[in-house]
N, C-alpha and C positions, 0 to 999 in steps of 0.2 A: 504494500500500500504506500510505502514511503516513495517508491519510484513513481507511482501514479501521481501522488501529491506534488512531487518535484516537477514532473512533466506538465501538470496542470498549471502550476505557478509560472513555469517557463513560457507556456502558451499564452497565459494572460499578459505577461510582460512583453512578449513578442507582438501580440495583436493590439494590445491597448496601451502599452507603454507605462504600466503601473505595476506595483508589487501588491500582493495580497495585503490588505490594509491592517488586519488584526487577527488575533487567534481564532475568534468565531468564524471568520471568513476562511481561514485555513482548514478548520474542522469541516465546514460545509463543503469545501472542495474535496476533502478526503472522503466524505460520505458519498460523493458521486461514484466512486469505484464500486460501492455496494449496489447502488441503483443500476449502474450499467450492467453489472453481473446478473442482477435480477431480470433485467430485460433480455439479456442474452440467453438466460435459462429457458424462457418461454418462447424464444424465436422459433417459428415454424409450427407452433402448436395452436395459434389463433387462426381460425379458418373463417374469415368474414364472408367468403364466397359460398359457404355451405347453405346459407339462407339469406334472404334479403334483409338488409339492415332496417331497423325501425324508422330511420330518417327517410330512407328511400321509399318505404311503404307509405309514410305520412305524405310525402310529395305526391305519390300516385293517388292517394285518397283525396287530397285537396284538388288535384287536377280533375278527377272524376266528379267530384261534388260541384265544381264550378261549371261543368258542361251542361 
């Protein structure tokens, strides 16, 4: 995790020209490693194409109701 934090701080410095302002900001950046790992764990398991999303169905219902 220290490598991730160091890379994150370097990216911030490179892109924005600032250093992490304080310890809470450093902890927040370090937490991103866990968040990224959680998203990677579920990659490929979410199948939105299996059924229409509720938003898409609401659009269709609205279109049909207005006709």
